[in-house]
Steps between C-alpha positions, in 0.01 A plus 500: 500500500357502151477825292143411414237417760134406438199649672176322482161638603163360425374812315812615322649172383885463483737784454874478521680762706861590412757554772622854551835404364346357174273811474815723523683298232190533278494873556869526419458306168180677380524878550348576168203271576463684838507840325256382235265378770519831687431708174209259412352535845410863408275407217427130503298274729757280651355149469621210704585207275769328710507214750826635645519809715762699314628857566381598148399323181767410244441663161576276207636661187518199263461135500594214262445129549494424871713806596398852604717804545404784725574872445811463723648235271433205739397171324245268647352160402128543471370194683139596485501585131218760539301239682418333171509737203872464450502114502701512173737757658533877442510600138494158337595530132183315372278757687700806383473381145128443524452837654714679238309331214162608660614854574587548138128409427371731781475439871164630603210534260216564742262283294487132395790335338562142371744411789219512762338169425831286498615669816162437665529134404854485649383649820192264506726191446732620783235574748161357406198635328309793648130568440 
């Protein structure tokens, strides 16, 4: 029997369900994530952003390239890459350098700045003109 089963319903889509053995292994490997989830439940709305029924969310502490590390020290390959925003990987040097250069100039002005127009053109080129 597989550790991961799939459940289909017309209204809910597809959600993978972990076997109890796999759920126990995950609990054993991620006690800090479980504790963080418990503390957060006291003050945060606990959103559901997973397609796998897990015993608790895994809390990522840092990421670089395609790898993420949780607060328990476990390393994962990020196959979804943020569902798009991390297509260049986590913390690519070219992005870090551009951000560092801009932060030195200021990171939020609240009024117009000369970067708006070139950014709008890049977005327009990528997705089409809006009226």
